[in-house]
C-alpha positions as CSV (number, residue, x, y, z in Angstrom):
1,M,100.9,53.2,71.0
2,I,97.4,54.6,70.8
3,V,96.6,58.3,70.8
4,I,93.9,59.5,73.2
5,T,92.7,62.8,74.5
6,R,92.6,64.2,78.0
7,L,89.6,66.2,79.2
8,N,91.6,69.4,78.7
9,R,91.9,68.4,75.0
10,T,95.7,67.6,75.1
11,R,96.5,64.4,73.2
12,F,99.0,61.8,74.4
13,A,100.0,58.3,73.4
14,V,99.7,55.3,75.7
15,N,101.0,51.7,75.4
16,P,97.8,49.7,75.2
17,D,99.7,46.7,76.7
18,L,99.9,48.6,80.0
19,I,96.2,49.3,80.3
20,E,94.8,47.2,83.2
21,R,91.2,48.3,82.9
22,I,88.8,50.8,81.2
23,Q,85.8,52.2,83.1
24,A,83.0,54.5,82.0
25,T,81.7,56.2,85.1
26,P,80.4,58.3,83.1
27,D,83.8,59.7,82.0
28,T,86.1,57.1,80.5
29,T,88.9,56.3,82.9
30,L,92.0,54.3,82.0
31,T,93.8,52.5,84.8
32,M,97.3,51.5,84.0
33,V,99.2,48.5,85.5
34,D,101.3,50.9,87.6
35,G,98.1,52.4,89.1
36,A,98.2,55.6,87.1
37,T,94.8,56.8,85.9
38,F,93.8,58.9,83.0
39,I,90.4,60.4,82.3
40,V,89.9,60.7,78.5
41,T,87.3,62.2,76.2
42,E,86.9,59.0,74.1
43,T,84.2,56.5,75.0
44,M,85.2,53.1,76.3
45,D,84.1,51.6,73.0
46,Q,86.3,54.1,71.1
47,V,89.3,53.2,73.2
48,I,88.7,49.5,72.7
49,E,88.4,50.1,68.9
50,K,91.8,52.0,69.0
51,I,93.4,49.0,70.8
52,I,91.9,46.5,68.3
53,S,93.1,48.6,65.4
54,F,96.6,48.9,66.9
55,R,96.9,45.2,67.4
56,A,95.6,44.5,63.9
57,H,98.2,46.9,62.5
58,V,101.0,45.1,64.5
59,L,99.9,41.7,63.2
60,A,99.5,42.9,59.6
61,T,103.0,44.5,59.7
62,A,104.5,41.3,61.1
63,A,102.8,39.2,58.4
64,A,104.1,41.4,55.7
65,W,107.6,41.4,57.0
66,P,110.1,39.8,54.6
67,Q,110.5,36.2,55.4
68,P,113.8,34.4,54.7
69,S,113.6,31.9,52.0
70,A,113.4,28.3,53.3
71,L,115.2,27.2,50.1
72,T,118.3,29.3,50.7
73,G,118.6,28.4,54.3
74,E,118.6,32.1,55.4
75,H,117.6,32.8,59.0
């Protein structure tokens, strides 16, 4: 989840996998796959950076996850 801010300054978390598109017209608008839209205070570049950071964190966490030993035959 990424945390973003509505125009009224309330923060909420959104699943970045469900974002269909991001537009800056001039306010940043997120359109979700279900058609819902959110206007946020962050710029398009900031939202994209949050998504990149989220995905990097997921990959780093998965890479650091304990792996079963190939020698012991654990799965």
